C-alpha positions as CSV (number, residue, x, y, z in Angstrom):
1,G,-14.0,125.9,-35.4
2,K,-17.5,127.4,-35.4
3,S,-16.8,129.7,-32.4
4,T,-13.7,131.1,-34.1
5,L,-15.6,131.7,-37.2
6,A,-18.4,133.5,-35.3
7,Q,-15.8,135.6,-33.4
8,S,-14.1,136.5,-36.7
9,V,-17.2,138.4,-38.0
10,K,-17.9,140.1,-34.7
11,K,-15.8,143.2,-35.4
12,D,-17.3,143.6,-38.9
13,V,-20.9,143.3,-37.5
14,L,-20.2,145.9,-34.8
15,A,-18.5,148.2,-37.2
16,A,-21.6,148.2,-39.4
17,N,-23.7,149.2,-36.5
18,G,-25.1,145.7,-36.2
19,V,-25.9,143.7,-33.1
20,Y,-23.7,140.7,-32.3
21,V,-24.9,137.9,-30.1
22,E,-23.7,134.4,-29.5
23,G,-24.9,131.2,-27.9
24,K,-23.2,128.0,-26.9
25,Y,-25.0,124.6,-27.3
26,K,-24.9,122.2,-24.4
27,F,-23.9,119.0,-26.2
28,T,-24.2,117.1,-22.9
29,S,-27.9,117.7,-22.7
30,I,-30.0,116.0,-25.3
31,D,-33.2,117.5,-23.9
32,E,-32.1,121.1,-24.8
33,P,-31.6,121.0,-28.6
34,Y,-32.2,124.8,-28.9
35,S,-30.0,125.9,-26.0
36,G,-27.5,127.8,-28.1
37,V,-30.2,129.6,-30.1
38,A,-32.1,130.4,-26.8
39,Q,-29.0,131.8,-25.2
40,A,-28.3,134.0,-28.3
41,F,-31.9,135.3,-28.4
42,G,-31.9,135.9,-24.7
43,E,-28.7,138.0,-25.1
44,L,-30.4,139.9,-27.9
45,C,-33.5,140.6,-25.8
46,N,-31.3,141.9,-23.0
47,K,-29.5,144.3,-25.4
48,C,-32.9,145.5,-26.6
49,K,-33.9,146.6,-23.1
50,D,-32.1,149.9,-23.7
51,Y,-33.9,150.7,-26.9
52,P,-36.4,153.7,-26.9
53,P,-39.9,152.8,-25.7
54,E,-41.4,153.3,-29.2
55,V,-39.0,150.7,-30.7
56,I,-39.8,148.2,-27.9
57,D,-43.6,148.9,-28.5
58,K,-43.2,148.2,-32.2
59,I,-41.4,144.9,-31.6
60,T,-44.0,144.0,-29.0
61,K,-46.8,144.7,-31.3
62,K,-45.2,142.7,-34.1
63,L,-44.6,139.7,-31.9
64,S,-48.1,139.8,-30.3
65,D,-49.7,140.1,-33.7
66,T,-47.9,137.1,-35.2
67,M,-47.6,134.8,-32.2
68,Q,-50.2,133.8,-29.7
69,E,-49.7,130.3,-28.3
70,E,-46.1,130.2,-29.5
71,A,-45.3,133.3,-27.3
72,E,-45.9,131.1,-24.3
73,M,-43.6,128.5,-25.6
74,L,-40.8,131.0,-26.2
75,M,-41.2,132.5,-22.8
76,G,-40.5,129.1,-21.4
77,L,-37.3,128.7,-23.4
78,I,-36.2,132.3,-23.5
79,P,-37.5,134.1,-20.4
80,E,-35.8,137.3,-21.7
81,T,-38.5,137.6,-24.3
82,G,-40.6,139.0,-21.5
83,V,-39.1,142.4,-22.4
84,F,-41.5,142.3,-25.4
85,L,-44.1,139.8,-24.5
86,G,-44.8,141.0,-21.0
87,D,-45.9,139.1,-17.9
88,S,-49.3,138.2,-19.3
89,Y,-47.8,135.1,-21.0
90,L,-46.4,133.9,-17.7
91,D,-49.8,133.2,-16.3
92,N,-50.4,130.0,-18.3
93,K,-47.5,127.7,-17.6
94,S,-48.9,124.7,-19.5
95,E,-47.2,125.8,-22.7
96,R,-43.9,126.7,-21.0
97,S,-42.0,123.6,-21.9
98,S,-38.7,122.7,-23.3
99,P,-38.5,121.7,-27.0
100,G,-36.7,118.5,-26.0
101,F,-38.7,115.5,-26.9
102,V,-41.6,116.8,-29.0
103,T,-44.2,115.5,-31.3
104,S,-44.2,116.4,-35.0
105,N,-46.9,119.1,-34.5
106,E,-44.9,120.6,-31.6
107,H,-41.8,120.7,-33.7
108,V,-43.6,122.6,-36.4
109,R,-44.8,125.1,-33.7
110,W,-41.2,125.6,-32.4
111,K,-40.0,126.2,-36.0
112,Y,-42.7,128.7,-36.6
113,A,-42.0,130.5,-33.2
114,F,-38.3,130.8,-34.0
115,R,-39.1,132.0,-37.6
116,M,-41.4,134.7,-36.2
117,L,-38.9,135.8,-33.6
118,T,-36.2,136.3,-36.2
119,R,-38.3,138.6,-38.4
């Protein structure tokens, strides 16, 4: 299935000096619709911890410049983004919620946050 397909490209991605991450959705939990994506991004952030400081600083600046409130949302779902976003976003826990049952406006904010994180 999907996992086999993902595994089949792993060797090619790594051979091309790419970064391979994966995440598994929790189909038993309807209040965690982004669990697989969050797991994969968490793994990516953990792999980035070993990057040179200037690379981490560049990523941090890009994320800080493009996301303000959304950064807090991401920290709630993907704590590993703290590598780039720092502890300052942990102070305000009001935005640190799961994207489970959300309003239309919140859904738009989640989509924007993920889009900015992938750039």
